[in-house]
FITI-309920 format. One record per residue (C-alpha): x, y, z; residue in three letters. Coordinates in nm, 3 decimals, m for minus. Each point is the difference from the previous one (the first is absolute). Example, Ala and Ser with C-alpha at 12.3 -4.5 7.8 and 13.67 -1.06 7.14 Angstrom:
FITI-309920
SITE  x  y  z  paro
SITE  1.230  m0.450  0.780  ala
SITE  0.137  0.344  m0.066  ser
END
This chain:
FITI-309920
SITE  x  y  z  paro
SITE  3.288  10.165  8.165  met
SITE  m0.179  0.328  0.023  thr
SITE  0.088  0.306  0.192  glu
SITE  m0.290  m0.070  0.250  his
SITE  0.029  m0.346  0.051  ser
SITE  0.380  0.018  0.032  leu
SITE  m0.079  0.246  0.263  lys
SITE  m0.266  m0.236  0.157  his
SITE  0.218  m0.278  m0.011  lys
SITE  0.269  0.195  0.165  thr
SITE  m0.197  0.096  0.246  thr
SITE  m0.170  m0.323  0.109  ile
SITE  0.345  m0.177  0.013  ser
SITE  0.147  0.270  0.199  leu
SITE  m0.260  0.005  0.254  phe
SITE  0.024  m0.399  0.073  trp
SITE  0.365  0.023  m0.019  ser
SITE  0.006  0.271  0.238  phe
SITE  m0.255  m0.206  0.244  ile
SITE  0.232  m0.310  m0.045  asp
SITE  0.330  0.193  0.074  lys
SITE  m0.123  0.221  0.272  phe
SITE  m0.209  m0.289  0.170  gly
SITE  0.343  m0.214  m0.020  gln
SITE  0.194  0.306  0.161  gln
SITE  m0.284  0.058  0.257  val
SITE  0.008  m0.404  0.119  ile
SITE  0.401  0.011  m0.006  asn
SITE  m0.023  0.329  0.212  leu
SITE  m0.212  m0.110  0.267  ile
SITE  0.162  m0.358  m0.004  ser
SITE  0.349  0.176  m0.016  gly
SITE  m0.072  0.213  0.344  ile
SITE  m0.110  m0.327  0.177  ile
SITE  0.283  m0.203  m0.114  leu
SITE  0.256  0.256  0.040  met
SITE  m0.120  0.072  0.331  arg
SITE  0.042  m0.368  0.087  thr
SITE  0.329  m0.107  m0.192  leu
SITE  0.338  0.111  0.038  ala
SITE  0.189  0.203  m0.261  pro
SITE  0.216  m0.288  m0.038  ser
SITE  m0.236  m0.247  m0.127  glu
SITE  m0.114  0.231  m0.255  tyr
SITE  0.366  0.028  m0.061  gly
SITE  0.003  m0.394  m0.080  leu
SITE  m0.252  0.052  m0.301  ile
SITE  0.132  0.341  m0.095  gly
SITE  0.344  m0.193  m0.071  ala
SITE  m0.197  m0.252  m0.251  leu
SITE  m0.201  0.268  m0.171  thr
SITE  0.224  0.029  m0.278  val
SITE  m0.055  m0.401  m0.075  phe
SITE  m0.362  0.061  0.037  ile
SITE  m0.014  0.282  m0.291  ala
SITE  0.233  m0.170  m0.220  phe
SITE  m0.168  m0.337  0.023  ser
SITE  m0.350  0.148  m0.052  ser
SITE  0.108  0.189  m0.312  ile
SITE  0.190  m0.318  m0.104  leu
SITE  m0.309  m0.240  0.004  ile
SITE  m0.233  0.269  m0.183  asp
SITE  0.282  m0.033  m0.280  ser
SITE  m0.100  0.360  m0.173  gly
SITE  m0.292  m0.187  m0.174  phe
SITE  m0.274  0.161  0.193  thr
SITE  0.052  0.343  m0.182  arg
SITE  0.056  m0.181  m0.353  ser
SITE  m0.355  m0.161  0.075  leu
SITE  m0.129  0.315  0.108  leu
SITE  0.112  0.158  m0.326  asn
SITE  m0.179  m0.232  m0.229  arg
SITE  m0.319  0.079  m0.064  arg
SITE  m0.099  m0.404  m0.130  ser
SITE  0.166  m0.309  0.186  ile
SITE  m0.100  m0.343  m0.010  ser
SITE  m0.034  m0.267  0.277  asp
SITE  0.314  m0.156  m0.149  asp
SITE  0.187  0.297  0.086  glu
SITE  m0.152  0.054  0.340  tyr
SITE  0.088  m0.340  0.076  ser
SITE  0.359  m0.042  m0.141  thr
SITE  0.087  0.328  0.211  val
SITE  m0.184  m0.146  0.334  phe
SITE  0.167  m0.348  m0.042  tyr
SITE  0.349  0.200  m0.053  phe
SITE  m0.076  0.220  0.293  asn
SITE  m0.119  m0.286  0.257  leu
SITE  0.315  m0.213  m0.105  gly
SITE  0.247  0.298  0.036  phe
SITE  m0.128  0.079  0.341  ser
SITE  0.033  m0.369  0.139  val
SITE  0.354  m0.022  m0.141  leu
SITE  0.077  0.320  0.120  leu
SITE  m0.109  m0.096  0.379  tyr
SITE  0.228  m0.261  m0.024  leu
SITE  0.265  0.156  m0.088  ile
SITE  m0.065  0.250  0.296  leu
SITE  m0.061  m0.271  0.229  phe
SITE  0.364  m0.124  m0.064  ala
SITE  0.144  0.332  0.052  leu
SITE  m0.148  0.069  0.310  ala
SITE  0.318  m0.102  0.235  pro
SITE  0.179  0.232  m0.237  ser
SITE  m0.223  0.300  0.041  ile
SITE  m0.008  m0.050  0.388  ser
SITE  0.389  0.023  m0.013  glu
SITE  0.015  0.311  m0.238  ile
SITE  m0.193  0.184  0.239  phe
SITE  0.177  m0.126  0.292  his
SITE  m0.334  m0.159  0.136  glu
SITE  m0.102  m0.362  0.051  pro
SITE  m0.380  0.060  0.045  arg
SITE  m0.048  0.104  m0.334  ile
SITE  0.067  m0.343  m0.143  lys
SITE  m0.332  m0.136  0.125  asn
SITE  m0.167  0.336  m0.026  ile
SITE  0.075  0.031  m0.393  ser
SITE  m0.096  m0.375  m0.080  arg
SITE  m0.339  0.074  0.155  val
SITE  m0.047  0.327  m0.119  leu
SITE  0.114  m0.085  m0.371  phe
SITE  m0.289  m0.241  m0.023  ile
SITE  m0.213  0.322  m0.101  ser
SITE  0.169  m0.026  m0.329  phe
SITE  m0.198  m0.332  m0.106  ile
SITE  m0.313  0.162  0.096  phe
SITE  0.049  0.304  m0.199  asn
SITE  0.115  m0.180  m0.289  gly
SITE  m0.344  m0.174  m0.016  thr
SITE  m0.188  0.313  m0.082  ala
SITE  0.175  0.236  m0.217  ile
SITE  m0.230  m0.101  m0.319  ile
SITE  m0.331  0.069  0.211  gln
SITE  0.109  0.303  0.108  gln
SITE  0.111  0.144  m0.358  thr
SITE  m0.367  m0.105  m0.130  leu
SITE  m0.163  0.215  0.237  leu
SITE  0.208  0.288  m0.058  ile
SITE  m0.062  m0.050  m0.360  lys
SITE  m0.368  m0.010  0.062  lys
SITE  0.052  0.340  0.213  ala
SITE  m0.144  m0.198  0.293  asp
SITE  0.164  0.196  0.286  phe
SITE  m0.312  m0.021  0.213  lys
SITE  0.074  m0.401  0.025  gly
SITE  0.355  0.052  0.046  ile
SITE  m0.044  0.264  0.239  ser
SITE  m0.233  m0.270  0.233  lys
SITE  0.255  m0.283  m0.046  ile
SITE  0.278  0.201  0.114  asn
SITE  m0.166  0.185  0.279  leu
SITE  m0.167  m0.333  0.129  ala
SITE  0.349  m0.185  m0.021  ser
SITE  0.160  0.250  0.171  leu
SITE  m0.224  0.026  0.277  leu
SITE  0.009  m0.366  0.096  ile
SITE  0.376  0.018  m0.011  ala
SITE  0.011  0.275  0.227  ala
SITE  m0.244  m0.163  0.243  thr
SITE  0.216  m0.319  0.005  val
SITE  0.341  0.230  0.060  ala
SITE  m0.155  0.206  0.299  ile
SITE  m0.120  m0.291  0.163  thr
SITE  0.305  m0.209  m0.033  met
SITE  0.219  0.349  0.134  ala
SITE  m0.219  0.079  0.273  leu
SITE  0.051  m0.398  0.088  asn
SITE  0.372  0.050  m0.010  gly
SITE  0.069  m0.188  m0.314  lys
SITE  0.260  0.320  m0.082  gly
SITE  0.139  0.002  m0.365  val
SITE  m0.193  m0.319  m0.116  trp
SITE  m0.339  0.225  0.042  ser
SITE  0.176  0.239  m0.290  leu
SITE  0.077  m0.317  m0.199  ile
SITE  m0.331  m0.173  0.043  met
SITE  m0.160  0.350  m0.153  gln
SITE  0.179  m0.018  m0.301  thr
SITE  m0.079  m0.356  m0.073  leu
SITE  m0.359  0.009  0.095  val
SITE  m0.071  0.295  m0.232  tyr
SITE  0.162  m0.161  m0.268  ser
SITE  m0.160  m0.317  0.045  phe
SITE  m0.409  0.143  0.013  phe
SITE  0.114  0.255  m0.248  arg
SITE  0.066  m0.264  m0.248  ser
SITE  m0.290  m0.199  0.106  leu
SITE  m0.249  0.261  m0.048  leu
SITE  0.157  0.114  m0.320  leu
SITE  m0.076  m0.392  m0.130  trp
SITE  m0.353  0.023  0.150  ile
SITE  m0.074  0.357  m0.145  tyr
SITE  0.138  m0.009  m0.358  ser
SITE  m0.104  m0.355  m0.065  lys
SITE  0.250  m0.061  m0.271  trp
SITE  0.155  m0.307  m0.004  lys
SITE  0.324  m0.133  m0.222  pro
SITE  m0.024  m0.209  m0.255  val
SITE  0.253  m0.290  m0.092  lys
SITE  0.227  0.188  m0.225  ser
SITE  0.336  0.117  0.005  phe
SITE  0.187  0.177  m0.285  ser
SITE  0.347  0.125  0.016  ile
SITE  m0.062  0.179  m0.317  lys
SITE  m0.282  0.179  0.143  leu
SITE  0.236  0.089  0.285  leu
SITE  0.241  0.126  m0.200  arg
SITE  m0.225  0.243  m0.187  ser
SITE  m0.056  0.185  0.323  phe
SITE  0.400  0.021  0.064  ser
SITE  0.079  0.341  m0.212  gly
SITE  m0.174  0.217  0.249  leu
SITE  m0.027  m0.237  0.296  ser
SITE  0.377  m0.078  0.027  asn
SITE  0.095  0.364  0.006  lys
SITE  m0.283  0.083  0.246  leu
SITE  0.097  m0.305  0.205  leu
SITE  0.393  0.119  0.034  leu
SITE  m0.137  0.365  0.046  thr
SITE  m0.198  m0.123  0.275  ser
SITE  0.221  m0.231  0.163  leu
SITE  0.261  0.293  m0.004  ile
SITE  m0.266  0.204  0.170  asn
SITE  m0.114  m0.257  0.229  ala
SITE  0.358  m0.032  0.136  val
SITE  0.120  0.356  0.039  phe
SITE  m0.319  0.118  0.133  asn
SITE  m0.010  m0.246  0.303  asn
SITE  0.428  m0.063  0.042  ile
SITE  0.022  0.270  0.278  tyr
SITE  m0.137  m0.238  0.300  pro
SITE  0.224  m0.286  m0.145  ser
SITE  0.340  0.251  m0.026  ile
SITE  m0.066  0.108  0.391  ile
SITE  m0.046  m0.357  0.095  ala
SITE  0.312  m0.102  m0.196  phe
SITE  0.245  0.249  0.101  phe
SITE  m0.149  0.094  0.334  tyr
SITE  0.029  m0.324  0.208  pro
SITE  m0.251  m0.003  0.286  asn
SITE  m0.180  0.274  m0.142  ser
SITE  m0.315  m0.200  m0.050  met
SITE  m0.189  0.320  0.213  asn
SITE  0.149  0.225  m0.263  ser
SITE  m0.160  m0.199  m0.284  val
SITE  m0.323  m0.006  0.175  gly
SITE  0.039  0.387  0.036  tyr
SITE  0.073  0.069  m0.340  tyr
SITE  m0.245  m0.260  m0.180  ser
SITE  m0.274  0.120  0.210  gln
SITE  0.067  0.375  m0.069  ala
SITE  0.000  m0.046  m0.393  asn
SITE  m0.307  m0.233  0.029  lys
SITE  m0.204  0.260  0.193  tyr
SITE  0.117  0.312  m0.208  gln
SITE  m0.074  m0.251  m0.289  asn
SITE  m0.364  0.004  0.063  ile
SITE  m0.202  0.309  m0.145  pro
SITE  0.257  m0.007  m0.290  phe
SITE  m0.061  m0.339  m0.096  ser
SITE  m0.364  0.051  0.022  ile
SITE  0.012  0.281  m0.234  ile
SITE  0.303  m0.173  m0.251  ser
SITE  m0.209  m0.351  m0.002  asp
SITE  m0.334  0.148  m0.056  ser
SITE  0.144  0.228  m0.293  phe
SITE  0.185  m0.295  m0.129  arg
SITE  m0.285  m0.245  0.004  thr
SITE  m0.189  0.238  m0.229  val
SITE  0.275  0.094  m0.228  ser
SITE  0.061  m0.367  m0.088  thr
SITE  m0.371  0.010  m0.142  leu
SITE  m0.001  0.387  m0.154  ile
SITE  0.312  0.066  m0.148  leu
SITE  0.026  m0.293  m0.202  pro
SITE  m0.335  0.113  m0.174  glu
SITE  0.142  0.352  m0.082  ile
SITE  0.383  m0.094  m0.054  lys
SITE  0.027  0.109  m0.371  his
SITE  m0.183  0.337  0.082  glu
SITE  0.298  0.208  0.111  thr
SITE  m0.143  0.303  0.072  asp
SITE  m0.321  m0.159  0.198  arg
SITE  0.261  m0.229  0.182  leu
SITE  0.190  0.289  0.119  arg
SITE  m0.304  0.174  0.110  asn
SITE  m0.110  m0.310  0.195  val
SITE  0.341  m0.028  0.157  ile
SITE  0.032  0.362  0.093  ser
SITE  m0.393  m0.018  0.161  lys
SITE  0.142  m0.319  0.191  met
SITE  0.305  0.170  0.123  ile
SITE  m0.235  0.335  0.116  lys
SITE  m0.191  m0.273  0.169  ser
SITE  0.260  m0.159  0.190  val
SITE  0.171  0.297  0.082  ala
SITE  m0.346  0.160  0.161  phe
SITE  0.038  m0.305  0.248  leu
SITE  0.369  m0.094  0.060  thr
SITE  0.133  0.356  0.093  phe
SITE  m0.246  0.105  0.300  pro
SITE  m0.004  m0.363  0.131  ile
SITE  0.395  m0.048  m0.020  gly
SITE  0.066  0.345  0.167  phe
SITE  m0.262  m0.081  0.297  trp
SITE  0.192  m0.375  0.033  met
SITE  0.313  0.197  0.067  ile
SITE  m0.157  0.245  0.225  leu
SITE  m0.181  m0.232  0.206  ser
SITE  0.258  m0.315  0.000  ala
SITE  0.117  0.026  0.343  glu
SITE  m0.344  0.034  0.182  pro
SITE  m0.152  m0.240  m0.235  ala
SITE  0.274  m0.304  0.085  phe
SITE  m0.025  0.052  0.365  glu
SITE  m0.395  0.015  0.007  phe
SITE  m0.028  m0.275  m0.200  leu
SITE  0.282  m0.215  0.060  phe
SITE  0.105  0.104  0.309  lys
SITE  0.386  0.092  0.077  asp
SITE  0.200  m0.284  m0.076  lys
SITE  m0.059  0.109  m0.382  trp
SITE  0.098  0.346  0.044  leu
SITE  0.358  m0.089  m0.131  pro
SITE  m0.169  m0.059  m0.367  ala
SITE  m0.106  0.360  m0.009  val
SITE  0.290  0.131  m0.174  pro
SITE  0.012  m0.248  m0.254  tyr
SITE  m0.387  0.060  m0.044  phe
SITE  0.029  0.365  m0.073  lys
SITE  0.303  m0.053  m0.231  val
SITE  m0.190  m0.250  m0.217  leu
SITE  m0.320  0.212  m0.016  cys
SITE  0.218  0.238  m0.216  ile
SITE  0.059  m0.272  m0.258  ala
SITE  m0.389  m0.143  0.051  gly
SITE  m0.143  0.325  m0.110  ile
SITE  0.171  m0.017  m0.347  ile
SITE  m0.045  m0.404  m0.057  ser
SITE  m0.360  0.013  m0.132  pro
SITE  0.108  0.204  m0.271  phe
SITE  0.282  m0.233  m0.134  ile
SITE  m0.279  m0.258  0.030  his
SITE  m0.234  0.188  m0.260  ile
SITE  0.313  0.032  m0.223  met
SITE  0.099  m0.369  m0.013  asn
SITE  m0.365  m0.051  m0.088  glu
SITE  0.057  0.238  m0.303  leu
SITE  0.300  m0.221  m0.125  phe
SITE  m0.197  m0.310  0.043  ile
SITE  m0.296  0.107  m0.177  ser
SITE  0.199  0.108  m0.287  arg
SITE  0.166  m0.330  0.001  glu
SITE  0.337  0.146  0.050  lys
SITE  0.151  m0.267  0.207  ala
SITE  0.355  0.126  m0.063  asn
SITE  m0.080  0.348  0.107  tyr
SITE  m0.109  m0.180  0.335  phe
SITE  0.288  m0.243  0.029  leu
SITE  0.249  0.250  m0.098  gly
SITE  m0.110  0.244  0.293  val
SITE  m0.012  m0.269  0.249  glu
SITE  0.382  m0.067  m0.087  ile
SITE  0.093  0.343  m0.006  ile
SITE  m0.201  0.051  0.331  arg
SITE  0.153  m0.267  0.191  arg
SITE  0.352  0.082  m0.095  ile
SITE  m0.078  0.361  0.130  ile
SITE  m0.122  m0.169  0.316  leu
SITE  0.300  m0.239  0.033  val
SITE  0.243  0.295  m0.003  leu
SITE  m0.249  0.210  0.271  leu
SITE  0.023  m0.299  0.192  ile
SITE  0.369  m0.061  m0.026  ala
SITE  0.052  0.383  0.039  leu
SITE  m0.225  0.069  0.292  leu
SITE  0.018  m0.333  0.215  phe
SITE  0.278  0.135  0.238  arg
SITE  m0.251  0.209  0.143  tyr
SITE  m0.205  m0.272  0.127  gly
SITE  m0.386  m0.087  m0.044  ile
SITE  m0.088  0.346  m0.003  met
SITE  0.246  0.023  m0.307  gly
SITE  m0.158  m0.310  m0.167  leu
SITE  m0.364  0.184  0.022  ala
SITE  0.163  0.332  m0.134  thr
SITE  0.129  m0.184  m0.311  ser
SITE  m0.340  m0.156  m0.081  trp
SITE  m0.175  0.367  0.033  val
SITE  0.320  0.148  m0.250  ile
SITE  m0.088  m0.304  m0.219  tyr
SITE  m0.343  0.012  m0.037  thr
SITE  m0.005  0.381  m0.129  tyr
SITE  0.271  m0.095  m0.260  ile
SITE  m0.228  m0.283  m0.111  thr
SITE  m0.305  0.254  m0.039  ile
SITE  0.269  0.216  m0.237  ile
SITE  0.093  m0.285  m0.203  ile
SITE  m0.344  m0.114  m0.038  ser
SITE  m0.089  0.317  m0.131  leu
SITE  0.258  0.051  m0.246  ile
SITE  m0.102  m0.324  m0.147  leu
SITE  m0.392  0.119  0.012  ser
SITE  0.118  0.293  m0.203  lys
SITE  0.106  m0.190  m0.279  arg
SITE  m0.333  m0.224  0.018  leu
SITE  m0.265  0.247  0.037  ile
SITE  0.157  0.335  0.041  asn
SITE  m0.049  0.025  0.364  tyr
SITE  0.292  0.178  0.148  thr
SITE  0.144  0.094  0.322  ile
SITE  m0.156  0.340  m0.048  tyr
SITE  m0.349  m0.127  m0.035  leu
SITE  0.044  m0.211  0.284  phe
SITE  0.112  0.264  0.225  leu
SITE  m0.285  0.216  m0.118  lys
SITE  m0.239  m0.235  0.091  asp
SITE  0.143  m0.089  0.353  ile
SITE  0.155  0.280  0.105  leu
SITE  m0.344  0.208  0.108  pro
SITE  m0.109  m0.272  0.215  tyr
SITE  0.323  m0.078  0.188  ala
SITE  0.057  0.356  0.063  leu
SITE  m0.368  0.047  0.138  ile
SITE  0.060  m0.333  0.215  ala
SITE  0.319  0.137  0.125  leu
SITE  m0.164  0.331  0.126  ile
SITE  m0.271  m0.189  0.134  ser
SITE  0.221  m0.205  0.226  thr
SITE  0.204  0.284  0.096  phe
SITE  m0.297  0.158  0.122  ile
SITE  m0.126  m0.334  0.176  ala
SITE  0.322  m0.043  0.166  tyr
SITE  m0.021  0.387  0.169  his
SITE  m0.341  m0.071  0.124  ile
SITE  0.070  m0.350  0.141  ser
SITE  0.364  m0.002  0.088  asn
SITE  m0.072  0.049  0.387  lys
SITE  m0.295  m0.237  0.051  ile
SITE  0.155  m0.283  0.235  glu
SITE  m0.273  m0.261  m0.075  ser
SITE  0.103  m0.224  m0.300  asn
SITE  m0.355  m0.084  m0.085  leu
SITE  m0.077  0.383  0.014  leu
SITE  0.268  0.081  m0.204  phe
SITE  m0.080  m0.232  m0.272  leu
SITE  m0.346  0.106  m0.012  leu
SITE  0.078  0.366  m0.012  val
SITE  0.260  0.000  m0.234  ser
SITE  m0.157  m0.228  m0.248  val
SITE  m0.319  0.216  0.016  ala
SITE  0.175  0.347  m0.047  val
SITE  0.213  m0.178  m0.301  ile
SITE  m0.306  m0.107  m0.143  thr
SITE  m0.205  0.302  0.004  ile
SITE  0.266  0.228  m0.094  thr
SITE  0.109  m0.206  m0.306  tyr
SITE  m0.354  m0.009  m0.141  leu
SITE  m0.070  0.320  0.100  ser
SITE  0.336  0.136  m0.199  leu
SITE  m0.062  m0.261  m0.315  cys
SITE  m0.325  0.152  m0.032  arg
SITE  0.101  0.375  0.044  ile
SITE  0.249  m0.061  m0.292  phe
SITE  m0.258  m0.214  m0.201  lys
SITE  0.244  m0.271  m0.040  leu
SITE  m0.141  m0.303  m0.238  glu
SITE  m0.049  m0.241  0.263  met
SITE  m0.213  0.182  0.186  val
SITE  m0.246  0.057  m0.284  lys
SITE  0.003  m0.379  m0.111  glu
SITE  m0.084  m0.116  0.340  ile
SITE  m0.289  0.281  m0.011  lys
SITE  m0.137  m0.110  m0.328  asn
SITE  0.018  m0.380  0.116  trp
SITE  m0.206  0.082  0.303  phe
SITE  m0.233  0.229  m0.261  asn
SITE  m0.007  m0.305  m0.236  ser
SITE  m0.110  m0.239  0.282  asn
SITE  m0.233  0.240  0.173  ser
SITE  m0.189  0.025  m0.327  asn
SITE  m0.064  m0.382  m0.082  lys
SITE  m0.113  m0.032  0.371  glu
SITE  m0.241  0.273  m0.094  asn
SITE  m0.141  m0.185  m0.296  gln
SITE  m0.052  m0.320  0.150  leu
END
């Protein structure tokens, strides 16, 4: 692939991937505001306690085969069908196991309502297991426009159902149905849009051909899923009658993660297409990784610092006073969220070079460190747990950069050189915004003034210091303007 075609493919893919992730988060934010104003924190806590089971099972159903399928250029219908039947059968088996374990799960969290909630909620696993191949095919075709339409339509239907139920007093069941309706319609639309149908073929031999990379990715993803979602379950298990606290923590984590997940998912989606194309060109790969790091830094630092600055007025304005106890957790978790997109880029680097051992090794080391941090800071309560996640996140990026030096000679020094200009300018902009807006009593006015000051100051300083991303944006606009004039 030439440099021009690679750049064009990257731009189009990134655009539609961003539209997809941004649109999803906008719908989630709007529906979340309505639902959080209507429902009690404890009702969110009931779902939050099950988050680790949902994340673990979702990864297990995928079995690591998706990335293996994406990494191969030529795949037969027999191979696709084999993986499809395996994923579908395994999702049904997993649901039956969890259905039987539901009473024990409810006892673990000291909450009898979780028994019926989990049995209904986990039906979504079966729906999700039916459409993994269809999604993979669309990603391989770089049809992110189609994926975007499917995701947004499904999410809009699910949000409408959840809001209607919540306003009619259905409580936690509105959240459960939101998950079920989304997974059902998303799978249905993927089947309709992709037009792919499995053939009558299943081969253990073909399945094993994917195991070299997929098994390690699966184990890595399972470890990642468990530990990334373990905190609400820890709170529910160790603090009886703590569903309110689970709700506060889980929602704080959810909303701090919104902008960072949009950025991470957009770049991660593009990375799955671009990095494998140049995986053997070390210098070019290092330059692409550096450009991605700068692009992420340009976005995450001003957004993250503004979120920390405006956390309390934002929660009070959007979700009412009953959610203010979530603000301290939100602020602390934002410190970790700012760094999280860089970790995802490093992970994609390891996968693109088919260094599953690196990927798995990093995960094991990271999780050992996380367990030690949790044990050390658990005594300080929920805030101690949140702090352990922040420390763990920064240790993770250091480990990833040490390994990236061995792979493509992208060092910690180069990483800091790429991100620090954006971090420092964002910090200065936030400091200025704080002093201008800190005496504003209206929450809405505070939010508007602070975001305007940070945006204007940040972009102005980036332009004054001639940072690379400002030049890239200017070139992009000039290029599009020239194309329109030609038309």
